[in-house]
C-alpha positions in Angstrom: 0.0 -0.1 0.2 1.4 3.5 -1.1 -0.2 5.2 1.9 -4.3 4.1 0.8 -3.4 3.2 -2.6 -2.7 -0.4 -3.5 0.5 -0.6 -5.7 2.7 -3.1 -7.7 6.7 -2.4 -7.3 8.2 -3.9 -10.9 11.6 -5.9 -9.9 12.6 -7.8 -12.7 14.0 -5.8 -15.9 12.1 -7.7 -18.0 8.8 -6.9 -16.9 9.9 -2.9 -16.8 10.4 -3.7 -20.4 6.7 -5.3 -20.6 5.4 -2.2 -18.6 7.3 1.0 -20.5 7.3 -0.9 -23.8 5.7 -4.0 -25.0 2.6 -3.6 -23.2 2.4 0.3 -23.6 -1.0 0.1 -25.1 -2.4 -0.9 -21.4 0.2 1.2 -19.5 0.2 4.6 -21.4 -0.9 6.9 -18.5 0.9 7.6 -15.3 -2.1 8.2 -13.6 -2.1 11.7 -12.2 -4.4 14.4 -11.6 -5.0 16.6 -14.4 -7.6 19.3 -14.8 -6.7 21.7 -17.6 -9.4 24.0 -16.7 -9.2 25.0 -13.3 -5.7 24.1 -12.9 -4.3 24.9 -16.3 -0.4 23.9 -15.6 -1.2 20.6 -14.7 -2.2 19.8 -18.4 1.6 19.1 -19.1 3.0 16.5 -21.4 4.1 15.0 -17.9 0.7 14.4 -16.9 -1.7 14.2 -19.8 -3.4 10.6 -20.8 -4.4 8.8 -23.6 -5.1 10.7 -27.1 -4.3 14.2 -25.3 -0.9 12.8 -24.5 -0.3 11.5 -27.9 -1.1 14.6 -29.7 1.1 16.7 -27.2 4.0 14.6 -28.0 3.8 14.2 -31.4 3.8 18.2 -31.6 6.6 18.4 -29.0 8.9 15.8 -30.0 10.6 18.0 -33.1 11.7 20.4 -30.4 13.9 18.2 -28.7 15.8 16.6 -31.9 19.8 16.9 -32.1 19.5 19.9 -34.6 17.3 21.8 -31.9 19.9 21.0 -29.4 22.7 22.5 -31.6 20.9 25.7 -32.1 20.3 26.0 -28.6 24.3 25.1 -27.3 25.3 28.5 -27.5 22.9 30.0 -25.3 24.2 27.4 -23.1 28.0 28.1 -23.0 26.9 31.8 -22.4 25.4 30.7 -19.2 28.1 28.5 -18.4 30.7 31.0 -18.8 28.7 33.2 -16.5 28.7 30.2 -13.7 32.5 30.0 -14.6 33.2 33.7 -13.4 30.9 33.0 -10.1 32.9 30.3 -9.1 36.5 32.4 -10.0 35.0 34.7 -7.4 33.7 32.6 -5.1 35.5 29.4 -4.8 37.9 30.3 -1.6 34.8 30.8 0.2 34.5 27.3 1.4 32.3 28.3 4.5 29.3 29.8 2.3 29.8 28.2 -1.4 27.2 25.7 -1.5 27.6 23.9 -4.5 24.1 22.8 -5.1 22.9 26.2 -4.7 25.6 27.6 -7.0 24.3 24.6 -9.6 20.9 25.4 -9.1 21.6 29.0 -10.2 23.2 27.6 -13.4 20.1 25.6 -14.4 17.6 28.4 -13.6 19.7 30.8 -16.0 20.0 28.2 -18.5 16.1 27.7 -18.2 15.4 31.4 -17.9 17.6 31.7 -21.4 16.5 29.0 -23.5 12.7 28.4 -22.3 11.8 32.0 -21.9 14.3 34.4 -23.4 14.8 35.8 -20.1 18.5 36.9 -18.3 18.0 35.8 -14.8 21.0 36.4 -13.9 20.8 34.1 -10.8 24.6 34.2 -10.0 24.2 37.8 -8.7 20.3 37.7 -7.6 19.9 34.3 -6.1 16.6 35.3 -4.7 14.9 36.0 -7.8 11.2 35.3 -8.0 11.9 32.6 -11.0 14.0 30.6 -8.7 11.5 30.9 -5.5 8.7 29.4 -7.6 10.5 26.7 -9.0 11.5 25.8 -5.5 8.2 26.0 -4.2 6.8 23.7 -7.0 9.4 21.1 -6.2 8.7 21.5 -2.4 5.8 19.1 -1.0 4.5 19.2 2.4 2.0 17.0 4.0 -0.9 18.9 2.3 0.8 18.8 -1.1 1.3 14.9 -0.9 -2.3 14.4 0.1 -3.5 16.2 -3.1 -1.4 14.5 -5.3 -2.4 10.7 -4.2 -6.0 11.7 -3.6 -6.0 13.6 -6.8 -4.4 10.4 -8.5 -7.0 8.1 -7.1 -10.2 10.2 -6.6 -9.9 12.5 -10.0 -13.4 13.5 -10.2 -14.1 14.1 -6.6 -10.9 16.4 -6.6 -12.4 18.0 -9.6 -15.4 18.4 -8.1 -13.8 19.8 -5.0 -12.1 22.7 -7.2 -8.5 21.4 -5.5 -5.2 22.2 -7.2 -2.1 20.0 -6.8 0.2 23.3 -7.6 0.3 26.4 -5.6 -1.9 29.1 -7.0 0.7 31.8 -6.9 3.4 29.3 -8.8 0.7 28.7 -11.1 -0.1 32.1 -11.6 3.6 33.2 -12.0 4.3 30.6 -15.1 1.3 31.5 -16.7 1.7 35.4 -16.4 5.4 35.1 -17.3 4.6 32.9 -20.3 2.0 35.2 -21.9 4.1 38.3 -21.3 6.9 36.6 -22.9 4.5 35.5 -26.1 2.9 39.1 -26.2 6.6 40.9 -26.5 7.9 38.0 -29.1 4.7 38.5 -31.1 4.8 42.4 -31.2 8.4 42.8 -31.4 9.0 40.2 -33.9 12.3 38.8 -31.7 13.4 35.5 -32.6 15.8 33.1 -30.8 17.1 29.7 -30.9 14.9 28.7 -27.8 12.2 26.6 -26.7 9.7 29.7 -26.5 10.1 30.1 -30.0 9.6 26.5 -30.8 6.3 26.4 -29.0 5.4 29.5 -31.0 6.0 27.9 -34.3 3.7 24.9 -33.2 1.2 27.3 -32.0 1.0 29.6 -35.2 1.7 26.2 -37.7 -1.1 26.4 -40.6 -3.1 23.6 -41.3 -2.8 21.8 -37.8 -4.3 22.8 -34.5 -1.5 24.7 -32.6 -1.5 25.2 -28.8 -3.8 27.4 -26.6 -2.3 29.5 -24.1 -2.7 27.7 -21.4 -1.1 24.6 -23.1 1.5 26.9 -23.8 2.1 28.0 -20.4 1.7 24.1 -18.7 4.9 22.8 -21.2 6.8 25.7 -20.6 6.0 25.2 -16.6 7.3 21.3 -17.2 10.2 22.2 -19.5 11.3 24.5 -16.4 10.4 22.0 -13.6 12.1 19.2 -15.7 15.2 21.0 -16.2 15.7 22.9 -13.5 16.0 20.9 -10.4 16.8 17.5 -12.1 20.0 18.9 -14.1 21.3 20.8 -11.1 21.0 17.7 -8.7 23.0 15.4 -11.5 25.9 17.9 -11.5 26.0 18.2 -7.9 26.1 14.3 -7.3 28.7 14.1 -10.0 31.0 16.8 -8.7 30.5 15.0 -5.4 31.5 11.2 -6.8 34.5 13.2 -8.8 35.9 15.0 -5.4 35.7 11.3 -3.9 37.2 9.7 -6.9 40.3 11.9 -8.0 41.4 9.3 -10.3 38.4 9.6 -12.2 38.0 13.4 -12.2 41.7 13.6 -13.4 40.9 11.4 -16.4 37.7 13.5 -17.1 39.9 16.5 -16.8 42.6 15.1 -19.5 39.7 14.3 -22.0 37.9 17.6 -21.8 41.7 19.6 -22.3 42.4 17.4 -25.4 39.2 17.8 -26.8 38.0 21.0 -25.9 41.1 23.1 -25.7 41.4 25.9 -23.0 38.8 28.2 -24.5 35.1 28.7 -25.0 35.9 29.1 -28.8 37.1 25.6 -29.3 34.0 24.4 -27.2 31.3 22.8 -30.0 28.4 20.9 -30.0 30.0 18.1 -31.5 32.8 18.0 -29.5 30.3 17.7 -26.4 29.3 14.6 -27.6 32.3 13.1 -28.6 33.7 13.2 -25.2 33.3 9.2 -24.5 34.7 9.2 -20.6 32.4 12.5 -20.3 29.1 10.5 -21.1 30.1 7.5 -18.8 30.8 9.7 -16.1 27.3 11.4 -16.4 25.6 7.8 -16.9 27.1 6.4 -13.8 26.2 9.6 -12.1 22.6 9.0 -13.4 22.8 5.0 -12.2 23.5 6.1 -8.5 21.6 9.2 -8.1 18.4 8.9 -11.0 17.0 12.3 -10.2 13.5 10.7 -10.2 14.0 7.7 -8.1 10.9 5.9 -9.6 8.9 6.0 -12.5 4.9 4.7 -12.7 2.0 3.6 -14.7 -1.4 2.8 -14.1 -3.1 -0.2 -16.1 -5.9 0.8 -18.4 -7.3 -3.0 -18.3 -6.4 -6.1 -16.5 -3.1 -7.3 -17.0 -1.8 -10.6 -16.7 1.7 -10.7 -15.0 4.0 -13.0 -17.9 6.4 -15.5 -16.5 9.2 -13.7 -14.3 16.5 -12.2 -12.8 21.9 -8.6 -11.2 22.8 -5.4 -12.8 25.6 -3.8 -10.9 28.2 -5.6 -8.7 29.4 -3.0 -5.9 26.4 -1.3 -6.5 27.7 1.7 -4.3 31.2 2.3 -6.1 31.5 5.0 -8.7 32.8 3.5 -11.6 32.2 4.8 -15.0 33.4 2.1 -17.0 30.2 0.3 -16.2 29.0 2.0 -19.2 31.9 0.7 -21.8 30.2 -1.0 -24.6 31.1 -4.6 -23.3 29.8 -3.6 -20.0 26.5 -2.3 -21.2 26.0 -5.3 -23.5 26.4 -8.1 -20.6 23.3 -6.3 -18.4 19.6 -6.1 -19.1 18.8 -2.8 -21.4 16.2 -2.1 -18.7 18.1 -2.1 -15.5 19.3 1.5 -16.4 16.6 3.8 -17.2 17.0 7.4 -15.6 15.0 8.8 -18.5 12.6 6.0 -18.3 12.0 4.1 -21.6 9.5 3.4 -24.7 7.3 5.8 -25.8 6.9 8.2 -22.5 10.7 8.3 -22.3 11.9 11.7 -21.1 11.4 14.0 -24.2 13.8 16.6 -22.8 16.5 14.0 -22.3 19.0 15.6 -25.0 18.6 19.0 -23.5 19.0 17.8 -19.9 22.0 16.0 -20.7 23.6 18.8 -22.8 23.1 21.2 -19.9 24.7 18.8 -17.2 27.9 18.2 -20.0 28.0 21.9 -20.7 28.4 23.0 -16.8 30.8 20.3 -16.0 33.0 20.7 -18.8 33.2 24.6 -17.8 33.8 23.6 -14.2 36.1 20.9 -14.5 38.3 22.8 -17.2 38.9 25.6 -14.7 38.4 24.0 -11.1 39.5 20.8 -9.1 37.0 19.8 -6.8 37.9 17.5 -3.7 36.3 17.0 -0.5 36.4 19.5 2.6 35.6 19.3 6.6 31.8 19.7 5.3 31.5 17.0 3.0 29.0 14.2 3.9 31.0 11.2 3.5 27.3 9.5 2.9 24.6 11.3 1.2 21.2 11.3 2.9 18.1 12.0 0.8 15.6 14.7 1.4 12.2 12.9 2.2 10.4 16.1 1.8 11.9 17.0 -1.9 10.1 15.5 -5.1 13.5 14.3 -6.7 16.6 13.0 -5.1 18.7 15.6 -3.0 20.4 15.8 0.3 18.4 15.9 3.4 18.7 18.6 5.6 16.8 17.0 8.5 18.0 15.5 11.5 18.2 11.2 11.6 16.5 9.1 13.6 13.5 11.2 15.0 11.1 9.4 17.5 7.2 9.3 17.4 6.6 11.5 20.3 9.6 13.1 21.1 10.9 13.8 17.4 14.9 14.4 17.3 14.9 15.5 21.1 14.6 12.6 23.1 15.9 12.6 26.6 16.0 16.7 26.6 15.0 17.9 30.1 14.6 14.4 31.6 18.1 12.8 31.0 20.4 16.0 29.2 20.0 19.6 29.4 18.5 21.4 26.3 21.9 23.0 25.4 23.4 19.1 25.3 20.5 18.2 22.9 21.0 21.0 20.5 24.7 20.7 20.4 24.2 17.0 19.3 21.9 18.0 16.3 24.1 21.0 15.5 27.5 18.8 15.1 25.3 16.4 13.3 24.6 18.8 10.7 27.8 20.6 10.8 29.5 16.8 9.8 27.3 16.5 6.9 28.0 20.1 5.6 24.8 21.7 6.4 24.5 25.4 7.1 21.3 24.9 9.0 19.1 21.9 9.2 15.8 20.7 10.3 14.4 18.4 13.2 11.0 18.0 15.2 11.1 19.6 18.7 8.7 17.2 19.6 5.9 17.7 17.6 7.1 21.1 16.1 9.2 21.3 12.8 12.0 23.5 13.8 15.1 24.9 12.0 18.5 25.0 13.7 21.1 27.3 12.5 24.6 26.4 12.3 26.0 29.3 10.0 27.0 32.4 11.9 26.0 34.3 8.6 22.7 33.3 8.8 22.3 34.0 12.6 23.0 37.6 11.5 20.5 37.0 8.6 17.5 36.1 11.1 18.6 38.5 13.9 19.5 41.7 12.1 19.3 41.7 8.2 15.8 40.1 7.9 14.4 41.1 11.5 11.6 42.4 9.3 10.5 38.8 8.9 12.0 37.3 12.3 10.9 39.9 14.7 9.0 37.7 17.1 9.9 34.8 19.1 6.5 33.0 18.6 5.7 32.6 22.4 2.3 32.5 24.6 1.0 35.8 25.1 -2.3 36.8 26.6 -2.2 39.9 28.8 -5.7 39.9 29.1 -6.0 36.3 30.9 -2.2 35.6 31.8 -1.2 39.2 32.7 2.4 38.5 33.2 3.1 36.8 29.8 2.4 40.3 28.2 6.2 41.1 29.0 8.8 42.4 26.6 10.2 39.2 26.3 7.2 37.8 24.9 5.2 40.5 23.2 5.2 40.5 19.2 5.0 42.9 16.3 3.7 46.5 17.4 3.2 45.4 21.0 7.0 44.6 21.2 8.1 47.5 19.5 6.1 50.2 21.5 7.4 48.5 24.5 10.8 48.3 23.5 10.5 52.2 22.9 9.1 52.9 26.2 11.6 50.6 28.3 14.9 51.5 26.4 15.7 54.4 28.2 15.3 52.8 31.6 18.8 50.9 30.6 21.2 53.7 29.4 24.6 53.4 31.0 23.4 56.6 32.6 20.8 54.8 34.5 23.1 52.3 35.6 25.3 54.4 37.1 22.7 55.9 39.3 21.8 52.0 40.3 25.3 51.1 41.2 25.1 52.0 44.8 22.3 49.9 45.5 24.1 46.8 43.8 26.9 47.9 45.8 25.4 48.0 48.8 23.8 44.4 48.6 27.5 43.3 47.2 28.6 44.0 51.0 26.0 42.3 52.4 27.3 39.3 50.3 30.5 39.9 51.3 29.8 39.8 54.7 27.7 36.8 54.6 30.6 34.7 52.8 33.1 35.8 55.3 30.7 34.4 58.0 30.2 31.2 56.2 33.1 30.2 54.3 34.4 27.8 56.5 31.5 25.6 56.2 32.3 22.9 53.5 28.5 22.6 53.1 27.9 26.1 51.5 26.5 25.5 48.2 27.9 28.7 46.2 25.1 29.0 43.4 22.4 29.4 46.2 24.4 31.8 48.1 25.0 33.8 44.8 21.0 33.5 43.5 20.2 35.3 46.9 22.6 37.9 46.0 20.9 38.4 43.0 17.4 38.1 44.3 18.5 40.8 46.9 19.9 43.1 44.0 16.4 42.9 42.2 14.3 43.3 45.0 16.0 46.5 45.4 16.6 47.6 42.2 12.8 46.7 40.6 10.8 46.9 44.0 12.7 48.8 46.5 12.4 46.1 48.8 15.1 44.8 51.4 14.3 41.2 50.8 17.6 40.3 53.3 17.7 36.8 51.3 21.2 36.4 53.1 19.7 36.0 56.2 16.4 34.6 55.1 17.0 32.3 52.4 13.5 30.9 52.4 11.4 34.3 51.7 8.3 34.3 49.0 10.5 36.4 47.0 12.9 33.6 46.3 10.5 30.9 46.4 8.4 32.3 43.6 11.4 33.2 41.7 12.6 29.5 41.6 8.8 28.5 41.2 8.7 30.6 37.9 11.9 29.0 36.2 11.0 25.5 37.4 10.3 23.2 34.5 7.6 20.5 35.0 5.9 18.2 33.2 2.6 20.7 33.2 4.6 23.4 32.2 6.1 22.1 29.1 3.0 20.5 28.1 1.4 24.4 28.7 4.2 26.1 26.7 3.9 23.4 23.9 0.2 24.0 23.8 0.7 27.6 23.9 3.4 28.0 20.9 1.6 25.2 18.9 -2.4 26.1 19.4 -2.1 29.8 20.6 -6.1 30.7 19.7 -7.0 26.7 21.3 -4.9 28.1 24.5 -6.5 31.4 24.7 -10.1 30.2 24.2 -9.5 27.7 27.2 -8.0 30.8 29.1 -5.2 28.8 29.6 -2.3 30.3 31.5 1.5 29.9 31.7 2.0 31.6 34.7 1.2 29.5 38.1 -1.8 31.2 39.9 0.4 32.0 43.0 3.2 33.4 41.3 0.9 35.7 39.4 -0.9 36.9 42.4 2.6 37.4 44.0 4.2 39.4 41.8 0.7 41.8 40.7 0.3 42.4 44.5 4.2 43.0 45.1 4.0 45.5 42.2 0.4 47.2 43.5 1.5 47.6 46.9 4.9 48.8 46.1 3.3 51.6 43.5 0.7 52.1 46.2 3.7 53.0 48.8 5.6 55.1 46.3 2.4 57.1 45.4 1.3 57.8 49.5 4.8 58.7 50.7 6.2 60.1 47.8 9.4 58.4 48.2 12.1 58.4 45.7 14.8 55.8 44.8 17.1 55.7 41.9 16.0 52.3 40.7 14.1 50.5 37.9 10.2 51.3 39.5 10.9 55.3 39.7 11.5 55.0 35.7 8.7 52.7 35.3 6.0 54.8 37.5 7.5 57.8 35.2 6.3 56.0 32.2 3.2 55.1 33.5 2.5 58.6 34.4 4.0 60.8 31.7 4.4 58.2 28.6 8.0 59.2 29.1 11.4 59.4 31.1 11.7 62.8 32.5 15.2 62.8 30.7 14.6 61.0 27.3 11.6 62.8 25.7 12.1 60.6 22.6 10.8 57.9 24.8 6.9 59.5 24.5 3.8 57.6 24.1 0.9 56.1 26.0 1.8 55.2 29.6 1.6 51.4 31.6 -1.3 49.9 33.0 -0.8 48.0 36.2 -1.0 45.0 34.8 2.0 46.0 32.0 3.9 47.7 34.8 4.0 44.3 36.7 4.6 42.1 33.8 7.7 44.4 33.0 9.0 44.1 36.7 8.3 40.2 36.7 10.7 39.6 33.3 13.6 42.2 34.8 13.2 40.0 37.9 13.7 36.4 36.0 16.0 38.0 33.8 18.3 39.3 36.3 17.9 36.7 39.0 18.8 33.6 37.6 20.9 34.5 34.9 23.4 36.6 36.6 23.9 34.2 39.5 24.5 31.2 37.5 27.3 33.5 35.4 28.6 34.5 38.7 29.0 30.6 39.6 30.2 29.4 36.6 32.8 32.3 36.2 34.2 31.2 40.1 34.1 27.7 39.1 36.4 28.2 36.1 38.6 30.6 38.4 39.0 27.7 40.7 40.2 25.6 37.8 42.4 28.2 36.5 44.4 30.0 39.3 46.9 31.7 37.2 43.7 34.0 35.5 42.2 34.0 39.2 45.7 35.6 40.4 45.6 38.0 37.6 41.9 39.2 38.0 42.5 39.9 41.7 45.6 42.1 40.9 43.3 44.3 38.2 40.7 44.2 41.4 43.0 45.4 43.8 44.8 47.9 41.5 41.0 49.5 40.9 40.3 49.3 44.4 43.7 51.2 45.4 43.0 53.9 43.2 39.6 54.3 44.7 40.6 54.7 48.1 39.4 51.0 48.9 36.2 51.6 47.2 35.1 50.7 43.6 33.1 53.1 41.6 31.0 52.6 38.3 33.6 54.1 36.1 36.7 52.1 37.8 34.7 48.7 37.3 33.7 49.8 33.5 37.4 49.9 32.9 38.6 46.8 34.4 39.6 45.2 30.8 40.8 41.7 32.0 37.5 41.5 34.4 35.2 42.1 31.2 37.2 39.5 29.3 37.0 36.7 32.1 33.3 37.5 32.1 33.0 37.5 28.4 35.0 34.0 28.4 32.5 32.7 31.0 29.4 33.8 29.0 31.0 32.3 26.1 31.6 28.3 27.7 28.1 28.7 29.7 25.9 31.1 28.1 22.9 31.1 31.0 20.2 30.8 27.9 21.9 28.1 25.7 19.7 28.8 22.7 17.4 31.7 21.6 14.7 31.7 18.9 12.5 33.5 16.4 9.5 32.8 14.1 9.1 33.8 10.7 5.9 35.9 9.8 6.1 35.1 6.0 7.4 32.3 4.1 11.3 33.0 3.6 13.9 31.7 1.4 17.3 31.0 3.3 19.8 33.3 1.5 22.0 31.4 -0.9 19.8 28.2 -1.1 16.3 27.2 -2.5 14.9 26.4 0.5 11.8 27.9 1.7 11.2 28.1 5.7 7.1 28.0 5.8 5.7 31.1 7.6 5.2 30.5 11.4 8.1 28.0 11.7 10.4 28.1 14.9 14.1 29.0 13.9 16.3 27.9 16.8 19.7 29.7 17.5 21.8 27.1 19.4 24.1 30.1 21.6 26.0 27.0 23.4 26.7 24.9 20.4 28.0 27.8 18.2 30.2 29.2 21.1 31.4 25.6 21.7 32.5 25.1 18.0 36.2 24.6 17.1 35.8 26.5 14.1 34.7 29.5 15.7 36.9 29.1 19.0 39.8 26.6 18.9 39.8 24.3 22.1 36.5 25.3 23.0 36.6 23.5 26.2 39.7 25.6 27.6 38.9 28.7 29.5 41.1 31.8 28.1 39.9 35.0 28.6 42.2 36.2 25.8 39.9 35.1 23.0 38.3 38.4 23.7 41.5 40.5 23.0 40.5 43.1 20.3 42.9 41.4 17.7 40.9 38.1 18.5 37.5 39.4 18.4 38.2 40.8 14.6 39.5 37.5 13.5 36.3 35.6 14.1 32.9 36.1 12.8 30.9 38.8 15.0 27.8 36.4 15.5 29.9 33.5 16.8 29.5 34.9 20.1 25.7 35.8 20.9 25.0 35.5 24.9 22.6 38.3 25.1 21.0 37.7 21.7 21.6 40.4 18.9 19.9 43.0 16.8 16.9 44.9 18.0 15.7 42.1 20.1 19.3 41.9 22.0 18.6 41.8 25.7 17.6 45.2 27.0 18.9 44.7 30.1 22.4 43.7 29.2 24.1 46.5 30.9 22.5 45.8 34.2 23.2 42.0 34.0 26.7 42.9 33.2 27.0 45.4 35.7 25.7 43.1 38.7 27.6 40.5 37.6 30.7 41.8 37.5 30.2 44.1 40.7 29.5 40.8 42.8 32.8 39.1 41.6 34.9 41.8 42.0 33.6 42.0 45.7 34.7 38.3 46.1 37.4 38.2 44.6 39.1 41.3 46.4 38.7 39.4 50.0 38.4 35.6 48.9 40.4 32.9 46.6 38.6 30.1 45.3 40.1 26.8 44.5 38.2 23.2 44.0 37.2 20.8 46.8 36.4 17.2 47.0 32.9 18.0 46.4 33.5 20.0 43.2 32.2 18.0 39.8 35.0 17.9 37.4 34.0 17.7 34.7 30.9 19.9 35.1 27.5 18.6 33.8 24.5 20.7 33.4 21.0 20.0 35.2 18.6 18.9 32.7 15.2 20.1 33.8 16.7 23.8 34.2 15.6 26.6 31.9 19.0 28.2 32.1 22.2 26.4 32.4 23.1 25.2 36.0 25.5 22.7 37.7 23.8 19.6 38.6 24.0 19.1 42.4 24.7 22.3 42.7 28.4 24.2 43.2 30.9 23.5 46.0 34.3 25.3 46.1 36.7 25.6 48.6 36.8 29.6 50.2 39.6 31.1 51.8 40.3 34.8 53.1 42.8 36.6 51.0 45.6 38.1 53.6 
């Protein structure tokens, strides 16, 4: 059963011959859906049936004679020369030049020239509409597959429902393109040695029925689709095999040089046909990688299978000598049929072979091909592509968990995404697809693509795709979650609260809490059971309580305060919270209809009441503090901050104010404490780095008379590099994500990301990639010396994200972490203890990176 269609699979070449040739009168149709009225481009030679097919085949066959191919040869060589120049300019770009993409551009330009007389210039404009529509025609999603199979089985019902196999925009594009090209030719009298000229001759032929405009459009469409992806795929696979088989490549290049010479003037149609070894190499490529991996026919009448044996020893080996004449004669002629056979063999076979051979000759005369670090040793095919093409999907998805089995339960998300990242990288992919449980997701590998998503194409990727319902779930309406216009307005309102000037005003408040941290550690550093991460969480809770709400939480003395309990609860990953998050992301309308809340009721109640009471107290007693709440109240009352007039707009409701306080707490609490925890861990393992940093801190304190100022903290270069290296190795948020508002063609490829797809950026994996940071597991702050930073891609380091949605509280988070670290390192020395985990293991059920089992270090006072 092929889905729900009973099918017969033919394995004997003699039976293949019977179906394709001997009994063609029974098996003359493919059984595809054709509706020339409502879906005109379905009426192509490939799909037509019976007498309609026979009449169209007779009309088109003269367009593909060797004489007609010879006329088109010159146009094709000109396009191949453009490809050569493109390759000459870009062949050194091993990180960005993807051969499949370059060859698709060549095929597009050939078809555009030869079919439509259009200079597509895809070498310089890879995102042309011509290419986008061609790619879309070849990508079959679940709906397309269902329509394809459903239409072939239930044609009358399909027509009755008015369904179409091809998307309306694809059909409309090619019909309009054909009509405009015909109109131009007829008005201007232009004649070219191309396919459209031959179609016009058939259309206008006297004494015979010609072609209607819809028929002409359908044939131009099938000529495009048949010649675009198939030829580029054949060239792609051929160059792959030649890279793996340098002896074959050298022999072929020698033949090309002997026959053609060094310039295009010596390259003729006759010389191309005379190259025997080239012909064998292409045939062996088509044997291993036939673009259309299967053929199909439907019987017009009951058929009794006649009495019904190997074809290619070592079939995975690439050996062009299989097509020496004596070898061909030894095997069944129907064991090789990449273009089909019989009356319905591919009418454009000559054209396709010419296109492939011209392209290969042009490339192999000028370039040598060899595997690189991105070349897969074994090609896996893309299940969503109509023809054979390398897949970009992750391997071995599971039924319920997709490609993330074990995530959260046995391994942290950072580890799961790093595994997928490495798989895609080893296969030479710049991005890959995987199933995040049930959700199809794109994982970015190449930093340049990260730049596109976060900055260059932010207009498409401005949202995270998270669940937001400010009415039913007020705390969800925070800056991190908001989308579209609501996010833009809120970002404009809040940006002035995080300037360096505002950080300076909050510095003394953070410094006073840091003194309390220092005192607590001084009193308890002798205790072997003191868990450092928990201590640093208390510090950040007290800082946020002071700066966001003006509350002295005093968590150092009261670790079980409601403030900390609610913060931990908001960060906890439970089965229920994961399921609710998934429903909220994938089924937003349903989640809102069900009045589903991501935030727990007690967490919402606590932060809403805390915000209300803080606001009420400020309003009643008129108290003023240099903190986050004061700035939010200015926005609430004035729509602007007093010294930032450009932030004008509507104010904030109480719910909006509470939501921003909530996310400020979450963003500054766990992330800063984990950064400090990991930094002290790395310093304990690297005492030379710790000593050098302590000397810098002492020097700054001496210059300030025993006190650190905001300016002194910001000038501490080595501290900045130590913190940056900590964030590289242990980014608190191991990944970030975006979702695209509209369909998006990935730059430099023909892959379209459907609108609403999650695009995940694996920060941890990118920052632990040895191609970006050699010896990635080594802790080396000198990676952030100016010359080192300039030597790598700027988007290989993005712990705070990047672009318009970069973390708005980055300055505050860094100030909090640096001040806490400087305070501790000025007074204490950190080293490993028997309870220190080496190597470090991350806690699986944690949203942020955190050490499994806590962090225990030996702490000694500095004399």
